[in-house]
C-alpha positions as CSV (number, residue, x, y, z in Angstrom):
1,M,-12.8,-2.4,15.6
2,Q,-13.4,-0.2,12.7
3,L,-11.3,1.4,9.8
4,P,-11.1,5.0,10.3
5,K,-12.6,7.1,7.8
6,S,-10.6,7.8,4.6
7,P,-9.6,11.2,3.2
8,T,-10.9,10.2,-0.1
9,S,-13.7,8.4,-2.3
10,M,-13.3,5.9,-4.7
11,S,-16.4,6.6,-6.7
12,I,-15.6,10.5,-6.8
13,N,-11.9,9.3,-7.7
14,A,-13.3,6.9,-10.7
15,F,-15.3,9.8,-11.7
16,G,-12.4,11.9,-12.2
17,L,-10.4,9.6,-14.3
18,L,-13.4,9.0,-16.5
19,C,-13.7,12.8,-17.3
20,S,-9.8,12.6,-17.7
21,L,-10.0,9.6,-20.1
22,L,-12.7,10.8,-22.1
23,T,-10.5,13.8,-22.9
24,I,-7.9,11.3,-24.9
25,L,-10.9,11.1,-27.5
26,W,-10.6,14.8,-28.0
27,L,-6.9,14.9,-27.7
28,R,-6.4,12.2,-30.2
29,E,-8.2,14.4,-33.0
30,V,-6.3,17.6,-32.1
31,D,-2.7,17.5,-33.8
32,S,-1.4,21.3,-32.5
33,L,-0.7,20.5,-28.7
34,S,2.3,19.5,-27.4
35,P,2.7,16.7,-25.4
36,S,3.0,18.8,-22.0
37,S,-0.1,20.7,-22.9
38,A,-2.1,17.4,-23.5
39,M,-0.8,16.2,-19.9
40,I,-2.1,19.7,-18.4
41,I,-5.5,19.0,-20.1
42,A,-5.4,15.4,-18.8
43,G,-4.3,16.6,-15.4
44,L,-6.9,19.3,-14.9
45,A,-9.7,16.9,-16.4
46,L,-8.7,14.5,-13.4
47,A,-8.3,17.1,-10.7
48,L,-11.0,19.6,-11.3
49,P,-14.0,17.3,-10.8
50,I,-12.4,15.5,-7.6
51,I,-11.5,18.8,-6.1
52,I,-15.2,19.9,-7.0
53,L,-17.0,16.8,-5.9
54,E,-15.0,16.7,-2.8
55,F,-15.7,19.8,-1.8
56,I,-19.4,19.4,-2.4
57,F,-20.2,16.1,-0.9
58,L,-17.2,15.3,1.4
59,K,-16.8,18.8,2.5
60,T,-12.7,18.4,3.0
61,Y,-12.4,21.9,3.5
62,K,-14.0,21.2,6.9
63,N,-11.7,18.4,8.4
64,D,-9.8,18.9,11.5
65,S,-6.9,17.9,9.4
66,T,-6.9,21.1,7.4
67,G,-6.2,23.3,10.5
68,L,-8.8,25.3,9.1
69,N,-11.8,27.0,10.9
70,F,-14.2,29.4,8.6
71,Q,-16.2,30.6,11.9
72,Q,-13.0,32.4,13.3
73,K,-11.1,35.5,11.8
74,N,-7.6,36.2,12.9
75,S,-6.4,39.6,13.1
76,G,-3.3,41.2,11.7
77,S,-3.5,38.6,8.8
78,L,-2.0,41.2,6.4
79,K,1.3,41.1,7.9
80,R,1.5,37.5,8.8
81,S,0.4,37.2,4.8
82,V,3.3,39.2,3.4
83,I,5.4,37.2,5.5
84,K,4.4,33.7,4.4
85,L,4.7,34.9,0.6
86,I,8.3,35.8,1.4
87,G,8.8,32.3,2.5
88,F,6.8,30.8,-0.4
89,Y,9.1,32.4,-2.5
90,A,11.9,31.5,-1.2
91,C,10.7,27.9,-1.6
92,L,10.4,28.7,-5.3
93,L,13.9,29.9,-5.3
94,F,15.0,27.1,-3.7
95,V,13.8,24.6,-6.2
96,A,15.1,26.7,-9.1
97,F,18.4,26.9,-7.5
98,I,18.4,22.9,-7.3
99,Y,17.5,22.5,-11.0
100,W,20.2,25.1,-11.8
101,L,22.9,23.4,-9.6
102,F,22.4,19.7,-10.6
103,P,23.6,18.0,-14.2
104,E,20.6,16.0,-13.9
105,Y,18.2,19.0,-14.9
106,R,20.6,20.8,-17.1
107,G,20.3,18.6,-20.2
108,G,17.3,18.2,-22.8
109,Y,15.3,15.6,-21.1
110,Y,13.3,17.8,-18.9
111,E,12.9,20.6,-21.3
112,N,9.2,20.6,-21.8
113,F,8.7,20.5,-18.1
114,F,10.7,23.3,-17.6
115,L,9.4,25.2,-20.6
116,L,5.8,24.8,-18.8
117,L,7.1,25.8,-15.4
118,R,8.7,28.8,-16.8
119,N,4.9,29.4,-18.3
120,I,3.5,29.1,-15.2
121,S,5.7,30.7,-12.4
122,L,4.4,34.2,-12.8
123,G,0.8,32.9,-12.6
124,L,1.4,30.8,-9.6
125,C,3.3,33.7,-7.7
126,L,0.0,35.9,-8.3
127,I,-2.4,33.5,-7.4
128,A,-0.3,33.0,-4.2
129,I,-1.1,36.3,-3.1
130,P,-4.8,36.4,-2.4
131,Y,-4.6,32.7,-1.4
132,F,-2.2,33.1,1.5
133,Y,-4.2,36.2,2.8
134,L,-7.6,34.3,2.8
135,I,-6.5,31.0,4.1
136,D,-4.6,32.8,7.0
137,R,-7.3,34.4,8.3
138,V,-9.2,31.3,8.8
139,M,-5.9,28.8,10.0
140,L,-6.0,28.0,13.8
141,K,-2.2,28.0,13.9
142,P,-1.4,30.8,11.4
143,K,2.7,30.6,12.3
144,D,3.3,27.7,9.7
145,G,6.4,26.9,7.8
146,Y,6.1,29.3,5.2
147,W,5.8,32.1,8.3
148,Q,8.8,30.4,10.1
149,L,10.7,30.7,6.9
150,G,9.4,34.1,6.2
151,A,10.3,35.4,9.3
152,L,13.5,33.8,9.5
153,I,14.6,35.7,6.3
154,L,13.0,38.9,7.8
155,R,14.4,38.5,11.2
156,Q,11.1,38.7,12.7
157,N,11.1,36.0,15.1
158,N,13.1,35.2,18.0
159,N,11.8,31.7,18.6
160,T,12.4,30.2,15.1
161,D,10.8,26.7,14.6
162,W,13.5,24.6,13.0
163,L,11.6,21.5,12.7
164,S,8.6,23.6,10.7
165,I,11.4,24.9,8.1
166,S,12.9,21.6,8.0
167,Q,9.5,20.0,7.3
168,L,8.8,22.8,4.7
169,L,11.9,22.4,2.8
170,L,11.7,18.6,2.8
171,G,8.4,18.7,1.5
172,W,9.4,20.8,-1.5
173,T,12.3,18.7,-1.9
174,V,10.0,15.7,-2.4
175,K,7.9,17.6,-5.3
176,L,10.9,18.9,-7.0
177,F,12.3,15.4,-7.3
178,F,9.5,13.5,-8.4
179,L,7.2,15.8,-10.3
180,P,9.5,16.3,-13.4
181,L,10.2,12.7,-13.5
182,M,6.6,11.6,-13.3
183,F,5.2,14.4,-15.5
184,K,7.9,13.1,-18.0
185,Y,6.8,9.6,-17.8
186,A,3.0,10.4,-18.1
187,S,3.7,12.9,-20.9
188,N,5.5,9.8,-23.0
189,N,2.7,7.1,-22.2
190,L,-0.2,9.8,-23.0
191,N,1.6,10.7,-26.4
192,L,1.7,6.9,-27.2
193,I,-2.0,6.4,-26.6
194,I,-2.8,9.8,-28.3
195,N,-0.8,8.8,-31.5
196,Q,-1.6,4.7,-30.9
197,D,-3.2,3.2,-33.9
198,I,-5.8,1.5,-32.0
199,S,-7.3,-0.7,-35.0
200,Q,-3.9,-2.2,-35.4
201,I,-3.8,-3.5,-31.9
202,F,-7.2,-5.3,-32.2
203,S,-6.7,-6.3,-35.7
204,F,-5.5,-10.0,-35.3
205,S,-3.8,-12.2,-37.8
206,S,-6.3,-15.2,-38.9
207,T,-4.8,-17.5,-36.3
208,F,-4.3,-16.0,-33.1
209,N,-0.7,-15.8,-32.3
210,S,1.5,-14.8,-29.8
211,R,2.4,-11.5,-31.6
212,D,-1.0,-10.6,-31.4
213,S,-1.1,-11.5,-27.6
214,L,2.1,-9.2,-26.9
215,N,0.9,-6.3,-28.7
216,L,-2.5,-6.6,-26.4
217,Y,-0.2,-7.1,-23.6
218,Q,1.8,-4.0,-24.2
219,F,-1.2,-1.8,-25.2
220,F,-2.9,-2.1,-22.0
221,N,0.2,-2.3,-19.6
222,N,1.1,1.4,-21.1
223,F,-2.5,2.0,-20.7
224,L,-2.7,1.0,-16.9
225,F,0.6,2.8,-15.9
226,Y,-0.4,5.8,-17.8
227,I,-3.5,5.8,-15.2
228,D,-1.1,5.4,-12.7
229,L,1.5,8.1,-13.7
230,L,-1.7,10.5,-14.2
231,F,-2.6,10.4,-10.5
232,V,0.8,10.3,-9.3
233,T,1.8,13.5,-11.4
234,V,-1.6,15.4,-10.4
235,G,-0.6,14.4,-6.5
236,Y,2.4,16.5,-6.7
237,C,0.9,19.4,-8.1
238,F,-2.3,19.6,-5.9
239,T,-0.8,20.0,-2.3
240,V,-3.3,22.2,-0.9
241,R,-4.5,22.9,2.7
242,L,-7.7,24.1,1.3
243,F,-8.4,20.8,-0.3
244,D,-7.1,18.6,2.9
245,S,-4.5,17.1,0.3
246,H,-1.6,19.2,1.9
247,I,1.6,17.6,3.1
248,R,1.2,16.8,7.0
249,S,4.6,15.6,7.6
250,T,7.6,14.7,5.5
251,E,9.7,11.6,5.9
252,P,12.4,12.7,8.6
253,T,14.9,10.2,8.4
254,F,17.9,9.8,5.9
255,F,17.7,6.0,5.8
256,G,13.8,6.5,4.8
257,W,14.8,8.9,1.9
258,F,17.9,6.7,0.8
259,I,15.7,3.4,0.6
260,A,13.0,5.3,-1.5
261,L,15.1,7.3,-3.8
262,I,17.3,4.3,-4.9
263,C,13.9,3.0,-6.5
264,Y,13.8,6.0,-8.9
265,Q,16.0,7.2,-11.8
266,P,18.7,8.4,-11.7
267,F,19.9,6.6,-9.0
268,W,18.3,3.2,-10.0
269,G,19.3,3.0,-13.7
270,A,22.9,4.5,-12.9
271,V,24.1,2.6,-10.0
272,F,21.6,-0.1,-8.4
273,G,19.4,-1.4,-11.4
274,S,22.5,-1.7,-13.7
275,L,25.3,-2.5,-11.4
276,Y,23.9,-4.2,-8.3
277,I,20.5,-5.5,-8.7
278,S,20.3,-6.2,-12.2
279,Y,18.0,-9.5,-12.2
280,N,16.9,-9.5,-15.9
281,S,18.3,-12.6,-17.7
282,G,17.7,-11.1,-21.2
283,R,14.5,-13.4,-21.6
284,D,11.2,-12.9,-19.8
285,W,7.7,-14.4,-19.4
286,S,7.0,-13.7,-23.3
287,N,9.8,-15.5,-24.8
288,A,8.9,-18.5,-22.4
289,F,5.6,-18.9,-24.1
290,W,5.8,-17.6,-27.3
291,D,5.2,-21.0,-28.9
292,L,2.1,-21.5,-26.9
293,P,0.0,-18.4,-28.0
294,W,-3.4,-19.0,-25.6
295,L,-0.9,-19.6,-22.4
296,H,0.9,-16.4,-23.6
297,V,-2.6,-14.5,-23.6
298,S,-3.4,-15.8,-20.2
299,Y,-0.2,-15.5,-18.7
300,G,-0.1,-12.0,-19.8
301,A,-3.4,-11.2,-18.5
302,L,-2.7,-12.6,-15.0
303,I,0.3,-10.0,-15.2
304,L,-1.9,-7.2,-16.0
305,G,-4.0,-8.4,-13.2
306,F,-1.6,-7.5,-10.9
307,V,-0.8,-4.4,-12.4
308,V,-4.7,-3.5,-12.3
309,I,-4.3,-3.6,-8.6
310,Y,-1.2,-1.2,-8.5
311,V,-3.2,1.3,-10.6
312,W,-6.1,0.8,-8.3
313,T,-3.6,1.7,-5.5
314,S,-2.9,4.9,-7.3
315,V,-6.7,5.6,-8.0
316,A,-7.3,5.4,-4.2
317,F,-5.1,8.3,-3.5
318,G,-7.0,10.7,-5.8
319,I,-5.3,13.9,-5.9
320,R,-3.2,12.8,-2.7
321,F,-0.3,10.7,-3.9
322,S,3.1,11.7,-2.9
323,N,6.0,9.7,-1.8
324,L,7.8,10.1,1.3
325,T,4.9,12.1,3.0
326,H,1.9,12.1,5.0
327,R,-1.5,13.5,3.3
328,G,-3.9,11.7,4.9
329,I,-4.6,7.7,5.8
330,L,-5.9,5.9,3.4
331,T,-8.2,2.9,4.2
332,N,-10.6,2.7,1.3
333,G,-10.0,0.6,-2.0
334,P,-7.3,-2.0,-1.9
335,F,-6.2,-0.3,1.3
336,K,-9.0,-1.9,3.1
337,F,-7.5,-5.5,2.4
338,T,-3.5,-4.7,3.3
339,K,-1.2,-1.8,4.1
340,H,0.5,-1.9,1.0
341,P,-1.4,-3.2,-1.8
342,A,1.1,-1.3,-4.5
343,Y,4.3,-2.9,-3.2
344,I,2.7,-6.2,-3.0
345,S,1.4,-6.3,-6.5
346,K,4.1,-4.8,-8.0
347,N,6.7,-7.3,-6.5
348,I,4.3,-10.4,-7.6
349,S,4.2,-9.0,-11.0
350,W,8.3,-8.7,-11.5
351,W,8.6,-12.3,-10.5
352,L,5.8,-12.9,-13.2
353,I,7.5,-10.9,-15.6
354,F,11.2,-11.6,-15.3
355,M,10.9,-15.4,-14.0
356,P,14.8,-15.5,-13.5
357,F,14.2,-19.0,-12.0
358,L,12.9,-20.5,-15.3
359,V,14.2,-18.4,-18.2
360,A,17.7,-17.7,-17.1
361,P,20.2,-20.1,-19.7
362,E,22.0,-21.6,-16.6
363,F,21.7,-23.3,-13.2
364,D,23.7,-20.6,-11.4
365,D,22.0,-17.9,-13.1
366,K,18.8,-18.9,-12.1
367,I,20.1,-19.0,-8.3
368,R,21.9,-15.7,-8.6
369,L,19.3,-13.8,-10.5
370,S,16.6,-15.0,-8.4
371,L,18.6,-13.8,-5.2
372,L,18.9,-10.4,-6.7
373,L,15.0,-10.2,-7.2
374,L,14.8,-11.5,-3.8
375,L,17.2,-8.2,-2.9
376,Q,14.7,-6.0,-4.9
377,N,11.9,-7.3,-2.8
378,G,13.9,-6.6,0.2
379,I,14.4,-3.0,-0.7
380,Y,10.6,-2.5,-0.7
381,F,10.3,-4.4,2.5
382,L,12.1,-1.7,3.8
383,R,10.4,1.1,2.3
384,A,7.2,-0.3,3.7
385,R,8.8,0.0,7.2
386,T,10.0,3.2,7.0
387,E,6.4,4.3,5.7
388,E,4.8,2.9,8.7
389,K,7.3,4.3,11.1
390,H,6.9,7.5,9.6
391,L,3.0,7.3,9.5
392,S,2.8,5.6,12.8
393,A,2.8,9.5,14.6
394,D,-0.9,9.9,13.3
395,P,-3.3,7.7,15.6
396,D,-5.4,7.2,12.7
397,Y,-2.4,5.2,11.0
398,V,-2.0,3.2,14.4
399,L,-5.6,2.2,14.4
400,Y,-5.6,1.5,10.7
401,A,-2.5,-0.9,10.9
402,Q,-3.9,-2.4,13.9
403,Y,-7.4,-3.1,12.1
404,I,-5.5,-4.6,9.1
405,E,-3.4,-6.8,11.4
406,Q,-6.7,-8.5,12.5
407,H,-8.8,-8.4,9.6
408,G,-6.3,-7.9,6.4
409,I,-6.0,-10.6,3.6
410,F,-2.5,-11.1,5.1
411,S,-3.2,-11.3,8.7
412,W,-2.1,-14.8,8.8
413,V,1.3,-14.1,8.2
414,G,1.9,-12.0,11.2
415,K,0.3,-14.7,13.0
416,R,2.9,-17.5,11.8
417,L,5.6,-14.7,11.8
418,P,5.2,-12.7,14.8
419,I,8.6,-10.5,14.1
420,L,6.4,-9.1,11.2
421,K,3.4,-7.7,13.5
422,F,2.8,-3.9,13.5
423,K,4.6,-2.3,16.7
424,Q,4.1,1.4,16.5
425,G,7.2,3.5,15.5
426,L,9.8,0.5,15.3
427,L,11.6,0.1,11.9
428,F,12.2,-3.4,12.0
429,N,9.2,-4.7,14.2
430,N,5.8,-4.7,12.3
């Protein structure tokens, strides 16, 4: 049994990352750019090399999954394109309505993101005109979700495909929720890196101490999570059929959405992370090893090692990262070894960081906070299960999951606990 072919290339993604990181050297010399503008430059420096190199070497536009055939020319594409454009503009109005309606988006927290949206919205609407017309001509099934929605609005279709429309709107809901959040986080991290005095980070005292170690840890932790957020933000922006990075399907179940969204703000901070699953004792690994500088730096490096695995997972997505969606089955990078490398590395790192079993003040706190952290781990276990159920509708994912079950680094777990073995389409049976 062999792994299915991955839609991405680690070497191409790494080259895109290198191009983007090199822009930081220039951005550090420019004083007039806003954090949002800097993020746009860094994002384009990542995305454009990946898109161009995939076009040249992977020829992603020829993949069957694009639903495109450049050898055929459909007739009547102008009328269909107009209907699709109406559907597309209706989606933009849907997004604008959600941002207008909910208080979460009416404060100043996302101000820079919305300013950027206002600046690019007209250009996006204009670019959509030739794009929809040209792509429609080569689509094997041109009456997609945009056409279905546009035809519904114009009352041009007696057989409305409600599933197609619901999947389209769910896909836009994913983007409207996650993009402003990730753009904000990424902009903040990039701004810290641009304005950071690097010499101060690597200027150690005469006797290396835990303060020096903590400064190093915080710098590399921020830098690594910036890389993660960079790929995540770019992924939500480039859902384009021509690049084979479009959304093929969106999580269809309420439980799948619920278990994913509670892991993010504002739901996590407002309810779950503060009122129910708060496992932070007020002390962490740094406090535990503060009086042992070399153990402090070694332990910090161990945590960062798991963060590197987490970020490596994001790099493997290239321009295709997105929660709650199927945009191609990844089988390269860390996905060669396990189905959920990001979740595994993230959850292990939390145990290493918070150490409730060691740093909590009282014995009952050690037990209580450890149980809460186990509950957090359980949430990510359920996230993994809902994703597997969603993705197992794709035969490539079934083949991939069966391969990992036999050859993955955690294949021994399934052998000892058969309930965890993969079974297509089932939520609680792996």
